[in-house]
C-alpha positions, -999 to 999 in steps of 0.1 A, spaced: 480 154 -140 519 158 -142 528 192 -155 554 174 -178 529 151 -192 505 181 -202 536 195 -219 538 162 -235 500 163 -247 499 197 -261 528 193 -279 515 159 -296 479 178 -300 498 208 -318 514 183 -339 484 164 -346 465 205 -359 498 208 -377 496 177 -400 459 178 -408 463 211 -419 491 204 -442 467 182 -461 451 215 -482 484 225 -497 494 192 -506 463 182 -522 456 214 -539 493 212 -556 482 176 -573 446 191 -583 465 220 -603 491 193 -621 452 177 -634 446 151 -609 414 144 -595 398 148 -559 385 110 -562 423 99 -570 436 119 -544 416 104 -516 417 73 -528 455 70 -525 456 89 -490 430 65 -477 447 35 -493 480 44 -477 467 54 -443 446 24 -439 479 1 -443 494 25 -420 465 19 -392 465 -25 -406 489 -28 -377 474 -9 -347 434 -17 -360 446 -53 -359 465 -49 -323 433 -30 -312 406 -59 -319 428 -88 -309 400 -111 -293 373 -86 -301 367 -91 -335 326 -95 -325 328 -56 -321 331 -52 -359 303 -70 -365 282 -52 -337 293 -21 -354 292 -25 -393 266 2 -398 288 31 -379 319 16 -394 304 19 -430 289 54 -424 321 66 -413 343 50 -439 316 63 -465 306 101 -453 329 110 -426 361 95 -444 358 93 -484 327 119 -486 341 146 -469 380 145 -481 365 145 -516 341 177 -510 366 190 -490 393 187 -520 367 197 -545 367 230 -526 399 234 -522 399 233 -563 378 265 -564 387 284 -532 419 294 -513 429 262 -490 420 283 -454 385 293 -467 376 259 -477 389 243 -443 366 275 -426 336 261 -445 342 227 -434 342 237 -400 310 249 -402 301 215 -396 304 219 -358 274 243 -364 252 217 -382 262 190 -353 241 217 -331 210 222 -352 210 183 -355 212 180 -319 184 203 -312 161 185 -338 166 153 -325 161 165 -288 140 195 -289 160 209 -265 174 245 -275 210 253 -275 224 272 -246 229 310 -247 266 307 -251 260 279 -277 237 302 -296 261 332 -296 288 309 -310 263 295 -339 254 334 -350 293 341 -348 298 315 -369 273 322 -395 286 361 -394 323 348 -398 309 327 -433 296 354 -445 330 378 -439 348 346 -454 332 345 -486 335 384 -488 296 385 -500 304 428 -498 332 425 -522 334 429 -559 344 394 -568 314 372 -564 322 338 -542 324 307 -564 293 291 -553 302 254 -565 332 256 -544 313 272 -513 288 242 -520 312 217 -521 327 230 -486 292 228 -471 292 193 -478 325 184 -464 306 202 -432 280 177 -435 304 149 -439 324 165 -406 292 169 -390 284 127 -394 321 123 -379 316 139 -348 282 123 -343 296 86 -349 326 98 -329 305 106 -299 279 78 -301 291 53 -271 306 21 -284 331 -7 -270 348 -1 -306 384 13 -299 389 47 -315 420 33 -339 400 6 -348 370 27 -362 393 50 -380 415 17 -395 382 -1 -402 363 31 -417 396 44 -440 395 6 -455 358 9 -460 362 44 -476 387 32 -501 371 2 -511 339 22 -519 361 51 -538 376 23 -555 343 9 -565 329 41 -576 360 48 -599 360 12 -614 327 18 -624 329 56 -633 308 73 -609 339 89 -596 363 106 -619 399 88 -613 428 109 -627 464 100 -619 491 124 -635 527 111 -629 543 146 -634 562 166 -608 542 189 -587 546 226 -577 556 234 -540 569 269 -528 583 275 -563 600 245 -567 593 212 -587 586 183 -562 580 143 -574 538 139 -573 547 108 -549 561 131 -519 528 149 -523 511 114 -522 534 102 -495 529 129 -473 488 130 -474 487 93 -466 514 89 -439 516 125 -423 483 144 -430 463 110 -421 478 81 -404 502 103 -386 478 131 -380 454 109 -363 476 90 -341 491 120 -325 452 136 -318 445 100 -303 477 97 -280 472 136 -271 436 132 -261 444 103 -242 469 123 -222 451 161 -220 416 143 -225 392 149 -254 379 185 -245 415 203 -241 426 184 -270 397 195 -294 404 230 -283 441 227 -292 426 211 -323 415 244 -335 448 256 -343 442 231 -379 426 263 -393 456 282 -384 482 257 -394 463 253 -427 463 290 -438 502 292 -427 513 257 -452 491 274 -477 510 308 -479 544 292 -475 537 263 -500 513 280 -526 515 316 -517 479 317 -505 468 343 -478 429 350 -473 422 389 -478 418 410 -446 380 404 -444 385 367 -447 408 366 -420 385 384 -400 358 362 -410 379 335 -401 385 344 -363 344 348 -359 339 314 -372 371 300 -348 354 317 -320 319 309 -327 333 270 -326 352 282 -295 315 293 -279 300 261 -290 324 238 -275 320 259 -242 285 261 -239 283 220 -246 310 212 -224 286 235 -198 258 214 -206 274 183 -198 287 191 -168 251 199 -157 235 171 -174 261 146 -152 254 168 -119 216 164 -125 218 125 -135 206 133 -168 233 123 -188 209 106 -219 198 148 -226 238 153 -230 247 167 -264 276 154 -287 311 164 -275 332 177 -306 364 156 -312 392 176 -329 413 171 -361 392 171 -397 412 177 -429 
């Protein structure tokens, strides 16, 4: 690969991580003013669906039969990995610091390891196991279980639900399919938007929209700026940047760079909301990110070993980047 192309890919991957990481602070600014998580996710997903509509149509031109063949995956992706994961994450953000909520969601990587272990009956490698232990230890530090203030268990629960949604995203994204990634994202977001709209219409999912200014960095900002950022920047642009970066760098390198999303989320929360996790929580965050890195390295080694022994059917799922 040409060094210049690599540099461009790295910048795109960092931009993708930054835009994904910006979702928490902007969503929390709306939640504080009385918006419901369902309403925020509905507008975010619907806006992203409109932006991705043209790329989706172009990617499927002459191949619309792929939608029918992958309909179950598209619907599951939209319901769980898009709508369910985001609603749960924003519910967690409502009760926890943005950085803590995102770190909880990143435990979805650990859930993927456990899922693969249960499905294949094949124990993870030593490095992967070390990563799981590090991530779980980091969770205890992030929740500051030894501190004086008890963690908000409801917020923690929603964070773990978001982790399950993220794990579903990883599993679906890794399954072999001829459906283009952009089409999966566009159709999945469309399905998620329709599902959220139906749940809101029948009263199952609260939909509260508040047309008042939000506060970011101590200044009043129109509500539609926050919604637009979530739909156009933190969803549509983030995904397109991530896909482009992965095509230049390869999914493995892009996924490692994508881990900087946590750092960007903490930075944005500090700058825009004045939130900064404590020292113990930051140490826990380092452990969780370190654990995720170890898991990725362990599974990468296993995939290479599987290819070398022509046993690709036993290889674990690759883990794509970008979550929130």
